[in-house]
C-alpha positions in Angstrom: 14.8 -14.9 20.7 12.8 -17.9 20.8 14.1 -21.3 22.4 12.0 -23.5 20.3 14.8 -23.9 17.0 13.6 -26.4 15.6 10.2 -26.6 13.9 8.0 -28.6 11.8 7.4 -27.6 8.7 4.3 -25.4 8.1 1.6 -27.2 7.1 -0.2 -26.7 4.0 -3.7 -25.2 5.2 -1.3 -22.4 7.5 0.0 -21.3 4.6 -3.1 -21.0 2.9 -3.9 -18.6 5.6 -0.9 -16.0 5.4 -1.1 -14.3 1.9 -0.2 -11.3 3.3 -1.6 -8.6 1.0 -0.8 -4.9 1.3 -3.3 -2.6 1.4 -1.5 0.8 1.3 0.8 2.5 4.5 3.0 1.1 6.2 7.0 2.5 5.6 9.5 0.7 7.3 10.5 3.1 9.6 8.9 5.7 11.4 6.1 6.4 9.4 2.3 5.5 10.5 -0.7 6.0 9.0 -4.8 6.3 10.0 -5.7 2.7 8.9 -2.5 0.7 9.5 -2.5 -1.1 6.4 0.8 -2.8 5.1 3.1 -3.2 1.9 1.2 -2.5 -1.4 0.7 -5.6 -3.3 0.7 -9.4 -1.9 3.9 -10.7 -0.3 3.5 -14.9 0.1 4.6 -15.6 3.5 3.7 -19.2 3.7 4.9 -21.9 1.4 8.4 -20.5 0.2 9.3 -19.2 3.3 7.9 -22.2 5.4 10.7 -23.7 2.6 13.4 -21.4 4.2 14.1 -23.3 7.3 10.4 -24.2 8.1 10.3 -20.7 9.5 6.4 -20.3 10.7 3.8 -17.6 10.3 1.7 -15.6 12.9 -1.1 -17.3 13.6 -4.6 -15.6 12.5 -6.3 -13.7 15.1 -8.9 -11.7 16.0 -9.2 -8.0 17.2 -10.4 -9.6 20.4 -7.5 -11.0 21.1 -5.4 -7.9 21.0 -8.3 -6.4 23.8 -6.2 -6.9 26.6 -3.1 -5.1 24.8 -5.0 -2.2 23.5 -6.2 -2.0 27.0 -3.0 -1.7 28.9 -1.5 1.0 26.6 -4.9 2.8 26.0 -4.5 3.0 22.5 -6.5 1.0 20.0 -4.3 -0.6 17.0 -5.3 -2.2 14.0 -5.6 -5.7 13.2 -3.7 -5.9 9.7 -4.4 -9.6 7.5 -5.5 -11.3 10.6 -2.2 -11.4 11.6 -0.3 -8.2 12.7 -1.8 -5.7 15.2 -0.3 -2.6 14.9 -0.4 0.4 17.4 0.2 4.1 15.8 2.5 6.0 18.3 3.2 9.2 16.4 4.8 13.0 17.9 2.1 14.8 17.3 3.7 16.9 20.4 7.3 18.3 18.5 7.9 20.8 16.2 10.9 19.9 14.0 12.7 21.6 11.5 14.8 20.4 9.1 16.4 22.4 6.0 13.8 25.3 6.8 10.9 22.2 6.5 8.5 22.1 9.5 8.0 18.2 9.5 4.4 16.9 9.7 4.1 14.0 12.0 2.9 12.2 9.1 6.4 12.5 7.2 8.7 11.0 9.5 7.4 11.2 13.2 5.0 8.1 12.8 6.3 5.4 15.5 4.5 2.3 16.3 4.1 -1.1 17.6 3.5 -4.6 15.8 2.5 -7.6 17.8 1.9 -10.9 15.9 1.0 -14.1 17.5 3.3 -17.5 16.5 2.7 -20.6 17.2 4.1 -20.7 21.2 4.7 -16.3 21.8 4.1 -13.2 20.6 6.5 -11.0 19.2 6.7 -7.4 19.5 8.7 -5.0 17.1 8.5 -1.7 16.8 10.2 1.8 16.3 10.2 4.9 18.6 10.3 8.0 18.1 12.5 9.9 21.2 13.8 13.1 21.9 17.4 13.2 22.8 16.7 13.4 26.2 14.3 11.0 26.5 16.7 8.6 24.9 18.5 7.2 28.1 15.5 7.0 29.7 14.0 5.2 27.1 16.5 3.2 26.8 16.8 2.2 30.5 13.3 1.3 30.4 12.9 -1.3 27.6 16.3 -3.1 29.0 14.8 -3.6 32.3 11.2 -4.6 30.7 13.5 -7.0 28.6 12.7 -5.3 25.6 15.9 -5.4 22.7 17.1 -2.6 20.4 18.1 -3.4 17.7 18.9 -0.2 16.1 19.2 3.9 16.6 19.3 6.4 13.8 17.7 9.7 12.7 15.7 10.0 9.7 16.5 13.6 8.6 19.8 15.8 8.0 20.0 19.0 10.3 17.0 18.8 12.4 15.7 20.9 15.2 15.7 19.4 18.0 17.5 16.3 18.2 15.1 13.1 17.2 16.0 9.8 17.5 14.6 6.6 16.0 15.1 3.5 18.2 13.7 -0.1 16.8 12.8 -2.4 19.8 12.2 -6.6 19.3 10.4 -9.4 22.0 9.4 -12.3 22.4 7.3 -13.3 25.3 3.5 -13.0 26.5 1.6 -10.2 24.7 0.1 -8.2 28.4 3.9 -8.8 29.7 5.3 -7.1 26.3 2.8 -4.5 26.7 3.4 -3.5 30.1 7.4 -3.2 29.1 6.6 -1.2 25.8 3.9 0.9 28.5 7.0 1.7 30.8 9.0 2.9 27.9 6.5 5.5 26.7 6.4 6.6 30.0 9.7 7.5 29.9 8.9 10.1 26.5 6.1 12.6 25.8 4.2 10.6 23.3 0.8 11.9 23.3 -2.0 9.8 24.4 -4.1 8.6 21.4 -6.6 10.7 19.4 -9.2 10.0 17.2 -8.5 10.3 13.2 -9.8 13.3 11.5 -13.3 13.0 10.3 -12.0 14.4 7.0 -8.6 14.0 5.0 -7.3 17.3 4.2 -6.4 18.2 1.1 -3.1 16.7 -1.0 -2.2 20.2 -2.3 0.0 17.7 -4.9 -0.8 16.7 -8.7 -1.4 13.0 -7.2 -2.0 11.7 -10.2 1.2 12.5 -11.8 3.3 11.1 -8.9 1.2 8.0 -9.1 2.2 7.4 -12.8 5.6 8.0 -12.2 6.1 6.2 -9.0 3.9 3.1 -11.1 1.3 2.4 -7.9 -1.5 4.2 -6.1 -0.6 6.3 -3.2 -2.7 7.4 -0.3 -3.4 10.5 1.2 -3.0 10.3 4.9 -2.7 13.3 7.3 -1.8 15.4 4.6 0.8 13.6 3.6 1.0 11.8 0.2 2.3 7.7 1.1 3.4 4.6 -0.8 4.4 1.6 1.3 5.5 -1.2 -1.3 6.8 -4.8 0.6 9.3 -6.7 -0.5 8.6 -9.6 -3.4 10.1 -12.8 -1.5 9.7 -13.5 2.7 11.5 -12.0 5.1 11.9 -14.2 8.2 14.0 -14.5 11.0 14.7 -17.9 10.5 12.4 -19.3 12.8 9.3 -16.7 12.4 8.0 -15.4 8.9 8.0 -11.5 9.2 5.0 -9.8 7.8 5.5 -6.6 5.7 3.2 -4.9 8.4 6.1 -5.5 10.7 8.1 -2.3 8.9 9.6 -4.3 6.3 8.4 -2.1 3.4 9.7 0.7 1.3 8.2 3.8 2.3 7.9 7.2 0.1 5.9 9.9 1.5 5.6 13.1 0.2 4.5 16.4 2.2 3.4 19.4 -0.2 5.2 22.5 0.4 3.0 24.6 -1.8 2.7 25.1 -5.8 2.8 21.3 -6.4 6.4 21.1 -4.7 6.8 18.8 -2.1 9.4 17.3 0.7 10.3 13.8 0.6 11.1 11.5 3.2 11.0 7.8 3.9 13.4 4.3 3.3 14.2 2.0 0.7 14.4 -1.9 2.1 17.1 -3.6 0.4 19.7 -6.6 0.3 23.2 -5.8 0.4 23.7 -6.0 -3.6 20.8 -3.6 -4.1 22.0 -1.1 -1.8 24.9 0.5 -4.1 22.5 0.7 -7.1 19.6 2.6 -5.0 21.9 5.1 -3.8 23.4 6.0 -7.6 20.1 6.1 -9.0 18.9 8.5 -6.3 21.9 10.4 -6.4 21.6 10.9 -10.2 18.5 12.3 -9.2 19.4 14.6 -6.6 18.4 13.0 -3.7 20.3 13.1 -0.5 21.3 10.2 1.2 20.6 10.3 5.3 21.0 7.3 6.8 21.9 3.5 5.5 21.5 1.0 8.6 19.9 -2.4 9.8 16.2 -2.5 11.9 16.6 -6.0 12.7 19.7 -8.5 14.3 19.1 -11.7 12.3 16.6 -11.2 9.6 16.9 -13.4 6.3 18.1 -12.4 3.8 19.8 -9.5 5.9 18.5 -6.2 4.9 19.1 -2.8 4.7 17.4 0.7 5.2 18.4 4.0 3.6 16.5 6.9 4.3 16.9 10.1 1.9 15.6 13.8 1.7 15.1 16.2 -1.3 12.7 18.9 -2.0 11.0 20.3 -5.5 8.1 19.6 -7.8 6.4 16.4 -6.9 6.2 14.7 -9.9 9.8 15.2 -10.9 10.8 13.8 -7.5 8.6 10.8 -8.3 10.6 10.6 -11.5 13.6 10.7 -9.9 12.5 7.9 -7.3 11.2 5.4 -9.5 15.0 3.8 -10.6 15.7 3.3 -7.0 12.5 1.7 -6.7 13.4 -0.4 -9.6 16.5 -1.3 -8.2 15.4 -3.6 -5.7 13.2 -6.3 -5.4 9.9 -5.0 -4.7 6.2 -6.4 -5.4 6.0 -5.3 -8.8 4.0 -2.2 -9.6 0.6 -2.9 -11.4 
């Protein structure tokens, strides 16, 4: 990662700047939203993390700081909590089905790229949704650009066509990072950015009942009902505090299927001791496990992400998800 391996303790004034408060909607993997908010509740990414190896939080930035990145990519992102600039990369061009369900982009196909400035360099993290034919070309473009691939996996069972999700990471100058990312995007058919709809389509689900079962308030986004929940404790890479907006959240997505039924997909973010508890809780509720993997190479604590899938009554599914949520150290429910 960065060559600067010895950091001074973070000053209290800098710590005070970065209480990363989640406002709703960025899942750990493969989910994106209209406003880019990340992680319900607040994650203290200042003092506590600073004491864990003197990891530095991102510096505060403005929208204007990221204009060169937006101009180069031809896509406008959202600045979250003054720290992370997140650019959505949804696969609205694909028609993907799994177990007879046509997947809406907001359920599983929302890639993203997130940028944050630290004291010496900018960090890029993201998740690109690519077809199996695109994957080798994307891999080669990333490697030429010096952008690491830190994970490669699937989010869905029995999907057609074959889709892969690859996580990326790099440190450096923000414009140079954006150029490298653009070269990888050019190897895909990810469509140009499009403005969000003027109004949200209705959600054909009992959202009040789902909220009660989950213990949190979800958000409607493009016909999908979503929850994004940050970890309770800070996450670092040993040198940098990693805010939830980098994708370090548990994401729960509901796609309406009619008659208050839904397909659910997303992923749980867990430490090693939490993994088996979450698996048992999901399987007790009849929810399928899709993938278990890492997203990063050197996160601290070491985190695992587990994707899931089920269809059924929306409120019933929410009730079956709740024990698995309670088995992990997330920001507490309100």
